[in-house]
C-alpha positions as CSV (number, residue, x, y, z in Angstrom):
1,X,-17.8,-4.3,22.6
2,X,-17.5,-1.0,20.6
3,X,-15.0,0.4,23.1
4,X,-12.9,-2.8,22.9
5,X,-12.9,-2.6,19.1
6,X,-11.9,1.1,19.2
7,X,-9.0,0.3,21.5
8,X,-7.9,-2.5,19.3
9,X,-7.9,-0.3,16.2
10,X,-6.0,2.4,18.1
11,X,-3.5,-0.2,19.3
12,X,-3.0,-1.6,15.8
13,X,-2.5,1.9,14.4
14,X,0.2,2.6,17.1
15,X,2.0,-0.7,16.3
16,X,2.0,0.1,12.6
17,X,3.3,3.5,13.1
18,X,5.9,2.4,15.6
19,X,7.1,-0.5,13.5
20,X,7.0,1.1,10.1
21,X,7.4,4.8,10.6
22,X,10.7,6.6,10.4
23,X,11.2,10.1,11.9
24,X,9.7,12.6,9.4
25,X,12.1,15.3,8.4
26,X,11.1,18.4,6.5
27,X,13.1,20.0,3.7
28,X,13.7,23.0,6.0
29,X,15.7,20.8,8.4
30,X,17.7,19.0,5.8
31,X,20.6,20.2,3.5
32,X,19.5,20.4,-0.2
33,X,21.5,17.3,-1.1
34,X,19.5,15.2,1.4
35,X,16.0,16.5,0.6
36,X,13.4,14.0,-0.5
37,X,10.3,14.5,-2.5
38,X,8.0,12.5,-0.3
39,X,7.0,12.1,3.4
40,X,8.6,9.0,4.8
41,X,6.2,8.0,7.5
42,X,3.4,5.5,7.3
43,X,-0.1,6.7,6.4
44,X,-3.0,5.0,8.3
45,X,-6.4,5.9,6.6
46,X,-10.0,5.0,7.0
47,X,-11.6,6.8,4.0
48,X,-11.2,7.1,0.2
49,X,-9.9,10.6,-0.2
50,X,-7.1,10.0,2.4
51,X,-6.2,6.7,0.7
52,X,-6.0,8.3,-2.7
53,X,-3.8,11.1,-1.4
54,X,-1.6,8.6,0.5
55,X,-0.9,6.5,-2.6
56,X,-0.1,9.5,-4.8
57,X,3.4,10.5,-5.8
58,X,3.3,12.9,-2.8
59,X,2.1,10.3,-0.4
60,X,3.7,7.7,1.8
61,X,5.8,4.6,1.5
62,X,3.4,2.5,3.4
63,X,-0.4,2.9,3.5
64,X,-2.7,0.9,5.9
65,X,-6.4,1.0,6.0
66,X,-8.4,0.6,9.3
67,X,-11.6,-0.7,7.8
68,X,-13.3,-1.5,4.4
69,X,-12.9,1.4,2.1
70,X,-14.9,2.0,-1.1
71,X,-13.7,4.6,-3.7
72,X,-15.8,5.4,-6.7
73,X,-13.0,6.8,-8.9
74,X,-9.9,5.2,-10.4
75,X,-6.8,5.1,-8.1
76,X,-3.2,5.5,-9.2
77,X,-0.3,4.4,-7.0
78,X,2.5,6.7,-8.2
79,X,6.0,7.9,-7.1
80,X,9.3,6.4,-6.0
81,X,9.7,5.5,-2.3
82,X,12.4,3.8,-0.4
83,X,12.1,1.4,2.5
84,X,11.4,3.4,5.7
85,X,12.3,6.6,3.8
86,X,16.1,5.9,4.0
87,X,17.9,7.6,1.1
88,X,19.9,4.4,0.5
89,X,17.0,2.1,1.2
90,X,15.6,-0.3,-1.4
91,X,12.8,1.1,-3.6
92,X,9.7,-0.2,-1.9
93,X,6.1,0.6,-1.2
94,X,3.4,-1.3,0.7
95,X,-0.3,-1.3,0.9
96,X,-1.6,-3.0,4.1
97,X,-5.2,-4.1,3.9
98,X,-5.3,-5.6,7.4
99,X,-4.9,-5.1,11.1
100,X,-2.3,-6.8,13.2
101,X,-1.4,-7.5,16.8
102,X,1.8,-6.7,18.6
103,X,3.4,-9.9,17.2
104,X,2.5,-8.9,13.6
105,X,-0.2,-11.6,13.3
106,X,-3.1,-10.5,11.0
107,X,-6.2,-10.0,13.1
108,X,-8.5,-8.6,10.5
109,X,-8.6,-8.2,6.7
110,X,-10.2,-5.3,4.9
111,X,-11.5,-4.7,1.4
112,X,-10.5,-1.8,-0.8
113,X,-13.2,-1.4,-3.5
114,X,-12.2,0.6,-6.6
115,X,-13.2,0.5,-10.3
116,X,-9.6,0.6,-11.5
117,X,-6.3,0.4,-9.5
118,X,-3.2,1.4,-11.4
119,X,0.3,0.6,-10.1
120,X,3.0,3.0,-11.2
121,X,5.3,2.6,-8.2
122,X,8.1,0.1,-8.5
123,X,8.1,-2.8,-6.0
124,X,4.6,-2.2,-4.6
125,X,3.5,-5.0,-2.2
126,X,-0.2,-5.5,-1.5
127,X,-0.5,-7.5,1.7
128,X,-3.6,-8.8,3.5
129,X,-7.2,-8.1,2.6
130,X,-8.8,-7.7,-0.9
131,X,-8.7,-5.2,-3.7
132,X,-12.1,-5.5,-5.3
133,X,-11.7,-4.2,-8.9
134,X,-9.3,-4.5,-11.7
135,X,-5.6,-3.9,-11.1
136,X,-3.3,-2.6,-13.9
137,X,0.4,-2.9,-13.2
138,X,2.7,-0.6,-15.1
139,X,5.8,-0.8,-12.9
140,X,8.3,-3.6,-12.2
141,X,8.4,-5.6,-9.0
142,X,4.7,-5.8,-8.2
143,X,4.0,-8.3,-5.3
144,X,0.7,-9.7,-4.3
145,X,1.4,-11.3,-0.9
146,X,0.0,-14.7,-0.1
147,X,-2.4,-13.1,2.3
148,X,-3.9,-10.8,-0.3
149,X,-6.6,-11.2,-2.9
150,X,-7.5,-9.3,-6.1
151,X,-11.3,-9.8,-6.6
152,X,-11.1,-8.8,-10.3
153,X,-8.6,-9.0,-13.2
154,X,-4.9,-8.4,-13.0
155,X,-3.4,-6.8,-16.1
156,X,0.3,-6.1,-16.8
157,X,1.6,-3.4,-19.2
158,X,4.1,-5.8,-20.8
159,X,5.6,-9.3,-20.5
160,X,8.7,-7.8,-18.8
161,X,6.5,-6.2,-16.1
162,X,4.6,-9.5,-15.6
163,X,7.9,-11.4,-15.4
164,X,9.1,-9.1,-12.6
165,X,6.0,-9.7,-10.5
166,X,5.5,-12.1,-7.6
167,X,1.9,-13.2,-7.4
168,X,1.6,-15.4,-4.3
169,X,-1.9,-14.3,-3.4
170,X,-5.3,-15.1,-5.1
171,X,-6.7,-13.5,-8.3
172,X,-10.3,-14.3,-9.0
173,X,-10.3,-13.1,-12.6
174,X,-7.9,-13.1,-15.5
175,X,-4.1,-12.5,-15.2
176,X,-2.7,-11.3,-18.5
177,X,-0.7,-8.7,-20.4
178,X,-3.0,-6.0,-21.8
């Protein structure tokens, strides 16, 4: 059974990378006018330090976890990223708290446990799974997908930030401007 689970996790990781990753280019290979400040491929992580790095301003546009992850420090999602790293792509970032099959059906949901989760990246989507802890949204366009849950409070920096959000998932605590 353990081997089957390992193969399933490896397969899901491959699907996520194949479906979401764009070819990574380094600044050395690109003219100065085309250089970007961030890596454009997906980041698939299974521990807290890697997750924290992946959501930083120097991280990745999509971050997926492979199991439940608990972090004992505050996490800040920062930086501007574009869909699939395309220079002309829509500003977009995604945190995937789930595993999926080849047909993109969610096969497992994971929990990210964190004392405080601050969103500073515009158009961040949280999909699948659960964030256990309070979420503070400071950027426009936050999206809690219908498949995701916040097991805690959801706070917005202003009425404008709240109005720009799409909360289709579940929030177990308060949802308010703070």
